[in-house]
N, C-alpha and C positions, 0 to 999 in steps of 0.2 A: 093320211088324215090325222094320225096321232101326232106327227111332227108339227102339223099346222096348228093344232090345239095347244101344243107346248109353247109355240111362239106367240099366239094371239089370245089364248084363254078361250073361255066359252062364249064367243061372240058370233055363233051360227054361221060358220063358213060353208059355202056351197061350191062344188066343183063345176067349173065351166067347160073345161076341156082336159083330156088326158092323152099324152103321146108317149108311147114306149119306143125305145131304140136299142139295137144290139150291134156291137162291133166285134167280129170274130177274131180280130188280131191277126198275127202272122203265125200260121200253123198252130193256133191255139195259145200263142204267147201274147199277153197283153189284151185278151178279150175283155169286154166291158158291157154291162147291161145297165141302162138308165131309164128313168121315167120323168117326164116333164108334165107338171100339173098347173093349170090356171084355175084360180078360185076367187070368190068374192065374199065380203063380210056383210051380212044383212044389217047388223046393229053397229054400223061404222061410227055413228055420232057418239055412242057410249064408249067405244074404243078410243076415239080421239080425246074425249074428256078424261079418260083414265091416264092417257099419256101426259096431258097437261097437268094433272094433279101430281105427277111424279117429278115435274120440273121444280127446281129450288126457288124459294121466294127470296129474291135478292134484297128487298127492303127489310125483311125480317132478319135475314142473316146479318146484314150490315148493322142493324140495331143491336143484335146480340153480341157482335164482335166489339162494338164500342163499349157496351156494358162490361164485357169481359176485360177489355184493356183498362177500363177505369178501375175495376176491382184489383187487377194486377198492379196497377200503379200505386194504389193505396197500400197494397201489401208490401210493395217494394219500399215505399216511404216509411212504413211502420218498421220494417226490418232494418232499414238504414239507421233510424233513430235508436233502435234497440242496440245495434252494433256500436254506434257512437257512445251510447251510455256505458256499454260494456268496456269499450276501449278507455273511456275516461276513468272508470273504476280500476281497470288493470294498471293504467298509468299512475294513478295515485298510489296503488299498492307497491308498484316498482319503485316509485320515488321514496316511499317509506322504507322499503328494504334497503335501497341504496344509501339512504342517510344512516341507517343502522350499521351497514357494512363500512361506511366511511368512518363512523365513530370507532368501530372495532379496529379497522385498519390503522387509524391514527393512534389508538391506544397501543396496538401491537408495535407500530413503527417506533414509538417513543418509549417502549417498555425498557426498564432498567436492565433486565437480563440480556436483551438483544444488544443494547449499547455496550454492556460489559464484554460480551462475546466478541463484538466487533473490535473493541480495544485490545483484547487478548490476541486475536488473529493478526491485527496490525503490528502489535509488539513482536510477534514471531515472524514478521515480514512475509506473511502470505500475500499473494497478489490480490489486487482489487476484485478481479473476476472470481477468484476462488472464494473470497470473503462474501461476495454477493450470492454465490451459489449456496453457501452454508446458511446465510441469513434467510434467504428465500425458503430454504428447507425448514428452518425453525418456524417461520410464519405459517407454513403449510401444515406441519405435524404437531405443533403445540397450541393448545388453547390458551386464552388469557389467564385462566386459573393455573394451568400447568406452568406457565412462564414465571409465576411467582416463586416456584421452587428452583432457584438458580443452580444448586448443586446437581440436580437431575439434568437440567439443560446442559450444564458444562460437561458432565460425564457422557451425555449422549453425543455432544459435538466431538469430543475426543474419539469416541468410537467411530463416528462418521469419518473423521480424518484417517483413522486406521483402515477403514474399509476402502478408502481411495488409494491406498498404497499396495502396489503389486510387487510380489517377491519372486525372483527367479532362483529357485533352489539349485544348489550344486548337486548333480546326479553322479552316480557311480560311473566310472570310465567303462565304456562298452566298445570303444574302438581304439586301436593303437596304430600310430601315435595319436594322442588327443592333443589338438593344437589350439592354444589360446592366444589371441592377439589383443593387445591393448592399444587403443588409439585415443587421441584427444589433444587439446591445446597444450602449449608449452607451460611448464611450471605447475602442473596439477599433481605430479608425483607418480608418473607412469613407471619410471625405472625402479623406484623403490617398491612400488606395488607388485611389479613383476618378480622382484626378489622375495617379497612376502609370500606370493603365491607359490614360488619354488620351495620356500621353507615349509609352507603348509603341506604340500605334497610329500616332501621328504620326511616330515614328522609323521605323516599318515602311514607311510610305507618306506622303510629304509632301503628296500630293494628296487624301488622305482628308478628307472633310468630316465633322468631329466636333462634336457638341454635348454639353455637360454640363448636367444638370438636377438641381436639389436640391428635395426636398419637405420639407426640415427647416425648420420655423418655430418650433421650440422652443429649440434651442441658439442663444445669442447669437453673432452673427457667422458663422453657418454659411454663408450665401450669400456674404458678403464673403470668407471664406477660399477658397471654391471659385472666386470671381471672380478673386482674385489669381493663382491657378494658371492660370486660363484666359487672363488677360492676358499672362502670361509666355509661354505656348505659342501665343498667338493663336487660342484656341478659345473660341467664344461660350458664355456661361453664363446660365442662366435659372432662375427659381424657379417652382414649380407647387404648387397646393394641392389639386388633384383630378385624376382621370383625364381629365376633359374639358380641363383646362388643358394636360396633356401632349399630348393629341391636337391641340389648337390650335397648340401650339408646333411640333409635327412638321409640321403642314399648311403652316405658313409656309415651311418649307424643303422642301416636297414635291418629290420627285424628285432632290434634291441630297444628302440625308443618307446617309452611309455607316455611321456608328456613333453611337449615343446611349448615354451613360453616365448612370445615374440614382443619385444619392445620396439616402438616406432618413434619417428621424429615428432617433436611437439610443434604443431602448426597453428597459426591463427585460423579461426573458423572462416575468415574472409580471404585466406590465401588459396584461392580456388585452383591456381596452376599447380602448386606443390601438393595440394590434396589430391588432384588428379594423378600426379606422378606416383604418390604413395599407393593409390588404388591399384595401379599396374604392378607394383611390387608385391602386393598382397593377393594377386590373382592366383589362387591355389585351390581351384575347385575340387581336385582329386583328394585333397587333404581335409575338406569340409571344416575349415577353421571356425571356432566360436570367437566372434569379435565383440569386445566390450568397449564401450565409450567411457573414458575416465573423466570425471568432473569434480572440481573442488567444491566442497560444501559452502565455502565462503564467497562463491561467485554470485553476483546479483542475478535476479530472476531473468531480466531481459537478455543478459549475456548467456545464461544457461540455455534459454530458448534458441538463441542464434547458434550456439554450439551444436545442440541437438539437431536443428534443422539442416545445417550445412554439412554435418557428418552423416546424414541419412543415406547418401549413396553407398556407404560401406555396409548397409543392412546389418547394423550391430545388433547383437542378441539381447543385451541388457546393459545397464549402467553400473559403474563402480563409483561410489561416492568416497572421495578422499578428504583428508584434513578436517574430519568432523570435530576434532578437538580444538580447531582454530576459530570456531564460531559458537555463539550461544543461541543462534536462531536457525531453524531448519525449514521455515515456511517457504522460503524462496525455492528450495529444491523440491519440496513436496508439491508445491503448486504446479510447477512446470512438468514434473513427472506425471501428475494427474492429467494435465492438459494434453500432453503428448502420448498418453497411454503407454508409458515405458516402465519396464520392471527394473528392480534393483537386485544385483547379485551379491555384491560385497560392500562392506564399509571399512574404510581404513582411517586410523587415527593414531598419530604419533609416528616416531621414527624407528621403533623397535621392530626389527625384521621378524622375529619369531613370536611376537605377541600382538602387535597392533593391527591385526587383520581379522575380521570376522565376517561370517555370512550375514547378509542383511536380514533383519526381522522387523516386523511391524512394531512390536513392543519397544525395540531399541530406539526407533525413531520417535515414538510417542513419549518416551522418557526424556527426550531432548526438548520437549515443548516448555517454554518458559512461562512461569506464573500460572499455569493451569494446575488445578488440583488433580493429581494423577493417582488412580487406584490401580497399582501395578498388578495386584493379585487378580482382580476381575479382568484386566486386560489380557493377562496371560491365559486365563481360562477361555476368553473369547477368541483370541488369535493364536492360541497354543504357545508352547514354550519356544525358545530360540531354536532355529533349525540346526540339525547336526550336519557336519560335512560328510565327505564320502566314506569315512571309516568310523564315524561316531565321535571324533575328537572335535571339541569346540575351542576356538581361539578367540579370546577377548582381551580387552585392555587389562 
């Protein structure tokens, strides 16, 4: 009776019939007791009316929905107008800022300090890409007011150039024999530089056992030239045609050699066949040779780039710049070294075997910049003094 009232409320239900049933299941499993009741409602009309009142009024709902949609449409329209007004305001502000930036950019672009720096870099034969990089950095890091102070701009650019130069310092010999190999195109002064390195090691330690080897069988008098240097310094000189020859020469002095300096054939960077042959001669993995690419300072940037690229299979450790005394401009070399991320180990200038070789330094390169106002003292503080060689002796012009 309670369940009937829960379903229909208080509408006077009367029971007409009641039937009980029982299912014992199977041995007590699944047994079930149920009651079936038939009943009637005395106030059936009131019950039906209550059900009708619960049904939705479609006409009313439809009208409300239309009103709601109308309000939403007005809201959307108002929001769209507001957004358009905001966008118009923002666009005007952006246009104003853009005009101001254009004015600033134009003033920066034509600023006399920037034009003068470009001219100085061009005079020193820096590559166009290097100049663009420096000028872009000036525009980024200097305000218009700061650009008016040309000396500061100039000094800063010189420091930036110095920061781009990577130096490979000569370290103390930790393995014996220490093997140094010079490679590079013809005419850059490899043979003379090998002799200069031998002199440097001999000056550093008179007891060093040094041997010079040449693999050059192309240039007439290559062995004879190196032998003359060897006789003057009392350093034995030998010629080798293969990696096996080099190994045999070294084995003859087994346990005694401190330094081996190897001169190689000068080859065009485009002579791929002979470059490949020279690579096979220098296959000396057990000796762990330090290979240096020799480049003349007077070579134009595009040729330096080709030399570095085509000699990359040798996996050279660093670059030796020769004939620094034969040029007044060093931007070509510095541009490509920066571009290729290559370090410099030595600088050679002049023909004097015992004097014209020095370890590379940032300050030495910066002092070669033409027409720049150079503050050497401040540069030496920033980039430190010229590096010392393996025993503290410095060899300069």
